[in-house]
C-alpha positions in Angstrom: 0.0 0.0 0.0 1.4 3.4 -1.0 1.7 5.9 1.8 3.8 8.6 0.1 1.8 9.8 -2.9 -1.5 10.8 -1.3 -2.6 14.4 -1.6 -5.7 15.0 0.6 -7.9 18.0 0.0 -7.0 21.0 2.2 -10.5 21.5 3.5 -10.7 17.9 4.7 -7.3 18.1 6.3 -8.4 21.2 8.2 -11.6 19.5 9.4 -9.6 16.4 10.4 -7.2 18.5 12.4 -10.0 20.5 14.1 -11.9 17.2 14.9 -8.8 15.9 16.7 -8.5 19.2 18.6 -12.1 18.8 19.6 -11.4 15.2 20.8 -8.8 16.6 23.2 -10.7 19.6 24.5 -13.0 17.7 27.0 -10.1 15.8 28.4 -8.5 19.1 29.3 -11.6 20.7 30.8 -12.4 18.2 33.6 -9.0 18.4 35.3 -9.3 22.1 35.9 -13.0 22.2 36.4 -13.6 19.2 38.7 -13.0 21.1 42.0 -15.7 23.6 41.1 -17.9 20.8 39.7 -17.8 18.6 42.8 -18.5 21.6 45.0 -21.4 22.7 42.9 -23.0 19.2 42.7 -22.1 18.4 46.3 -20.2 15.2 45.6 -16.8 13.9 46.9 -13.6 14.2 45.0 -13.5 10.5 44.0 -16.8 10.8 42.3 -14.9 11.8 39.2 -14.4 8.1 38.7 -18.1 7.6 37.9 -17.9 10.2 35.1 -14.6 8.8 33.7 -15.9 5.2 33.7 -19.2 6.1 32.0 -17.2 8.0 29.3 -14.9 5.0 28.8 -17.9 2.6 28.3 -19.4 4.9 25.7 -16.0 5.3 23.9 -15.2 1.6 23.8 -18.7 0.8 22.5 -18.8 3.3 19.7 -15.2 2.9 18.6 -15.7 -0.8 18.1 -19.0 -0.4 16.3 -17.8 2.5 14.1 -15.6 0.1 12.1 -18.6 -2.1 11.3 -21.0 0.8 10.5 -18.6 3.1 8.6 -19.3 1.6 5.2 -23.0 1.8 5.6 -23.2 5.4 6.9 -20.2 6.9 5.1 -17.5 8.7 7.0 -19.0 12.2 6.5 -22.4 11.4 8.1 -20.6 9.4 10.8 -18.5 12.3 11.7 -21.4 14.8 11.5 -23.7 12.8 13.7 -21.0 11.9 16.2 -19.8 15.5 16.6 -23.4 16.6 17.1 -23.8 13.9 19.7 -20.7 15.2 21.5 -22.0 18.8 21.4 -25.3 17.7 22.9 -23.4 15.8 25.7 -21.3 18.8 26.5 -24.4 21.0 26.6 -25.7 18.5 29.1 -22.6 18.9 31.2 -23.2 22.7 31.2 -26.8 22.3 32.3 -26.7 19.2 34.6 -28.0 19.6 38.2 -26.8 16.1 39.4 -23.8 13.7 39.1 -26.1 11.0 37.7 -27.1 13.2 34.8 -23.5 14.2 34.2 -22.5 10.5 34.1 -25.2 9.9 31.5 -23.9 12.8 29.5 -20.3 11.3 29.8 -21.6 8.1 28.3 -23.1 10.0 25.4 -19.9 12.0 25.0 -17.9 8.8 24.9 -20.2 7.4 22.2 -19.6 10.5 20.1 -15.8 10.7 20.7 -15.2 7.0 20.0 -17.0 7.2 16.7 -15.1 10.4 15.7 -11.8 8.8 16.6 -12.4 5.5 14.9 -14.1 7.0 11.8 -11.3 9.6 11.2 -8.6 7.1 11.7 -10.2 4.6 9.3 -10.6 7.4 6.7 -7.1 8.8 7.2 -5.5 5.3 7.0 -6.5 5.3 3.3 -6.6 9.0 2.4 -3.7 10.5 4.3 0.1 9.9 4.1 2.4 9.4 7.1 3.0 13.2 7.5 -0.7 14.2 7.8 -1.5 11.1 9.9 1.1 12.1 12.4 0.0 15.8 12.3 -3.6 14.8 12.8 -2.8 13.0 16.0 -0.5 15.9 17.1 -3.6 18.1 17.1 -5.2 15.9 19.7 -2.4 17.0 22.1 -3.1 20.6 21.1 -6.7 20.1 22.1 -5.7 18.6 25.5 -3.5 21.7 26.1 -6.2 24.2 25.1 -9.0 22.7 27.2 -7.5 23.8 30.6 -6.9 27.3 29.2 -10.7 27.5 28.3 -11.8 26.4 31.7 -9.2 28.5 33.5 -10.2 31.5 31.5 -13.9 31.0 32.4 -13.1 30.6 36.1 -10.7 33.5 36.2 -13.4 35.7 34.6 -15.7 34.9 37.5 -17.9 32.7 35.4 -19.2 29.2 36.5 -17.4 26.1 35.3 -20.5 25.5 33.1 -19.4 28.2 30.7 -16.3 26.2 29.9 -18.3 23.3 28.7 -20.8 25.5 27.0 -18.0 27.1 25.0 -16.7 23.8 23.8 -20.2 22.5 23.1 -20.7 25.5 20.7 -17.4 24.7 19.0 -18.5 21.1 18.5 -21.8 22.2 17.1 -20.1 24.4 14.5 -17.8 21.5 13.6 -20.8 19.1 13.2 -22.3 21.6 10.7 -19.0 21.7 8.8 -19.0 17.9 8.5 -22.6 17.8 7.4 -21.9 20.4 4.7 -18.9 18.4 3.3 -20.5 14.9 3.3 -20.0 14.5 -0.4 -16.3 15.4 -0.2 -15.7 12.8 2.5 -17.1 10.1 0.1 -14.0 10.3 -2.1 -10.7 8.9 -0.8 -7.5 9.6 -2.5 -6.9 7.1 -5.3 -4.4 4.4 -4.6 -4.3 3.7 -0.8 -7.9 4.7 -0.5 -9.2 2.2 -3.1 -7.5 -0.6 -1.2 -9.6 0.0 1.8 -13.2 0.7 0.9 -15.5 0.2 -2.1 -16.5 3.4 -4.1 -20.1 3.2 -2.8 -20.1 4.5 0.8 -23.1 2.4 1.8 -21.8 -0.9 0.4 -20.3 -3.5 2.6 -16.7 -4.5 2.3 -16.2 -6.7 -0.8 -13.7 -9.4 -1.9 -13.6 -11.4 -5.1 -15.9 -14.4 -5.2 -14.7 -18.0 -5.0 -15.0 -18.5 -8.7 -12.8 -15.5 -9.6 -10.1 -16.3 -12.1 -7.1 -14.1 -12.8 -7.4 -12.3 -16.2 -11.0 -13.5 -16.7 -12.5 -10.0 -16.7 -15.1 -8.7 -14.3 -15.9 -11.1 -11.5 -18.7 -11.2 -8.9 -17.7 -9.8 -5.5 -19.1 -10.9 -2.2 -19.4 -9.0 1.1 -16.8 -9.7 3.8 -18.6 -11.1 6.8 -17.9 -9.8 10.2 -16.8 -13.3 11.4 -14.1 -13.4 8.7 -12.6 -10.2 10.1 -12.7 -11.6 13.7 -11.0 -14.8 12.6 -7.8 -13.0 11.5 -5.1 -13.4 14.2 -3.5 -10.1 12.9 -6.7 -8.3 14.0 -6.4 -9.4 17.6 -2.7 -9.1 17.7 -3.0 -5.5 16.3 -5.7 -4.7 18.9 -3.4 -5.9 21.7 -0.5 -3.8 20.3 -2.8 -0.7 20.4 -3.8 -1.5 24.0 -0.2 -1.9 25.2 1.0 1.2 23.4 -1.7 3.6 24.7 -1.3 2.0 28.2 2.4 2.9 28.0 1.8 6.4 26.8 -0.9 7.2 29.5 0.9 5.4 32.3 4.1 7.4 31.7 2.3 10.7 31.8 0.1 9.7 34.8 2.8 8.4 37.1 6.0 10.3 36.1 5.3 13.1 38.5 5.1 10.7 41.4 8.4 9.0 40.4 10.3 12.2 40.0 9.1 13.7 43.3 9.0 10.7 45.6 11.5 8.5 43.9 14.1 10.9 42.5 13.8 13.8 44.9 12.8 16.6 42.4 10.8 19.6 43.6 7.2 19.5 42.6 7.5 22.6 40.3 10.4 21.1 38.5 8.8 17.7 38.2 5.7 19.3 36.8 7.7 21.0 34.1 9.4 17.7 33.3 6.0 16.0 32.8 4.9 18.9 30.6 8.1 18.3 28.7 7.1 14.7 28.2 3.7 15.7 26.6 5.5 18.4 24.6 8.0 15.9 23.2 5.0 13.8 22.1 3.5 16.8 20.2 6.8 17.8 18.7 7.6 14.3 17.7 4.4 13.9 15.8 5.0 17.1 13.9 8.6 16.2 13.0 8.3 12.5 12.4 5.3 12.9 10.1 7.8 14.4 7.6 10.5 11.9 8.4 8.1 8.9 7.8 7.3 10.1 4.3 11.0 10.3 3.5 12.3 7.1 5.2 9.1 5.0 5.0 6.6 4.2 7.7 7.9 0.8 8.5 11.4 2.0 9.2 10.3 4.9 11.4 7.9 2.6 13.3 10.6 0.0 14.1 12.9 2.8 15.3 10.2 4.3 17.4 9.4 0.9 19.1 13.1 0.5 19.9 13.2 4.1 21.2 10.4 3.4 23.6 12.3 0.5 25.1 15.5 2.6 25.4 13.6 5.5 27.1 11.9 3.1 29.5 15.2 1.5 30.3 16.6 5.0 31.2 13.6 5.6 33.5 14.1 2.1 35.1 17.8 2.7 36.0 18.5 3.6 39.7 20.3 6.7 38.6 20.0 10.5 39.2 16.8 12.3 38.3 18.2 13.9 35.2 18.5 10.5 33.6 14.9 9.7 34.3 13.9 13.0 32.8 15.9 12.2 29.7 14.1 8.9 29.6 10.8 10.7 29.7 11.7 12.9 26.8 13.0 9.9 24.8 9.8 7.9 25.5 7.6 10.9 24.4 9.5 11.6 21.2 9.7 7.9 20.3 6.0 7.3 21.1 4.9 10.2 18.9 4.4 8.3 15.6 3.5 4.9 16.9 -0.3 5.3 17.1 -0.7 7.0 13.7 1.7 4.7 11.9 0.2 1.5 13.4 -3.2 2.8 12.2 -1.8 3.7 8.8 -0.4 0.2 8.3 -3.5 -1.7 9.4 -4.5 -2.7 5.8 -1.0 -4.2 5.3 -1.6 -6.5 8.3 -5.2 -7.5 7.8 -6.0 -6.7 4.2 -7.9 -3.7 2.7 -11.4 -5.3 3.0 -11.0 -5.8 6.8 -9.1 -2.5 7.5 -12.1 -0.3 8.6 -13.4 -2.9 11.0 -9.9 -3.7 12.4 -9.2 0.0 13.0 -12.5 0.3 15.0 -11.5 -2.7 17.1 -8.0 -1.3 17.6 -9.3 2.1 18.8 -11.6 0.3 21.3 -8.6 -1.8 22.5 -6.6 1.4 22.9 -9.3 2.8 25.2 -9.4 -0.3 27.2 -5.6 -0.3 27.6 -5.7 3.4 28.7 -8.3 2.7 31.3 -7.1 -0.6 32.9 -3.3 -0.8 32.7 -2.3 2.6 34.2 -4.7 1.9 37.1 -3.1 -1.5 37.6 0.4 0.1 37.6 -0.9 2.5 40.2 -1.8 -0.5 42.4 1.6 -1.9 41.8 3.3 1.3 42.8 1.2 1.5 46.0 2.1 -2.0 47.1 5.8 -1.9 46.2 7.6 1.4 45.4 7.4 4.2 42.8 10.7 2.8 41.5 8.6 0.0 39.9 7.4 2.4 37.3 10.4 2.2 35.0 10.5 -1.7 35.0 6.8 -1.7 34.3 7.2 0.6 31.3 10.1 -1.5 30.0 7.9 -4.6 30.1 5.2 -2.8 28.2 7.7 -1.6 25.6 9.1 -5.1 25.0 5.6 -6.5 24.8 4.7 -3.9 22.2 7.7 -4.9 20.1 6.8 -8.6 20.3 3.1 -7.9 19.5 3.9 -5.7 16.5 6.3 -8.3 15.1 3.7 -11.1 15.6 0.9 -9.1 13.9 3.1 -8.2 11.0 4.1 -11.9 10.4 0.5 -13.1 10.6 -0.8 -10.3 8.4 
């Protein structure tokens, strides 16, 4: 599959970037807004887990189903409807009087976000090259960074936390309208890689040549690819496991690095906070830079180098050495992790075949959400029962497991 000659339309690229910004915005809002939210709703601090769990359930559900419904709805309508759903959910956040209603809105927000994530990744895997695939994911990090600024601005202006969610809900509504107005444009993927992934008709199921097809015999009858055929492919499950492990590593590093640097390596809280920000910053910069590098050197080569870089960075964090070495490991992990998610998505068709790619990507996005929710929490239990120094070895185990899973998925593809 070619990944170097695609030239996506500028308007669709802009919408894809904005959609990934919108995916990150809610994640940034709740961290700053939760103290005000819990005080307003009269709930304890730990009640945020109810909201996060509801959102995860919705995200997993829709991201898995998106791969199976994408061909029927078309990516344009899927994105328009899902973004509208997210806007309605955020409006519910802004108006909710109770935690129970907020949890229900979180479920709806997860449904919309998961479909946007899976739908855009499935489209981009066929229509975008490595550069734009990496840049699209980089804009998610930009959204996560902007979210706290929106909520901080609202609270600093003396407004209620609800205004922060209302602002983002309005932005999501405008984005949904933009998707609806460009439905026809989303039906056309760039020739070449796009044609390997989906049939021209956006409502037709995935097709493969029929059993009586003969090479050189002219037009042959095609048959739909059944769901069970996709689920029988070992590469689908191995790829899903690789996504779960990668996202678990990315999230766990950002979640527990502050604790390691302060309690384990003796850094001051302010310095450790800057170092963690540097980790997320290296992830953003890495996606911008390596998007260009991947187009010049090839996705496969950059992906292999990135997986080895993850292991090297985790090894630096695991060493019982001065704090600066752990900080260096964080920056290496962030920069090396940058292209892994987009390039794994981009190469899905190579592992599972074009007819199965959209479904496989949906399953992979769902597995990623599951890994992000369960593994970092398990590492937190490990750190609590042993020592914060266990973070580095745990990350190293995940990095080695990711290398093994990717190699196995590529061989079975």
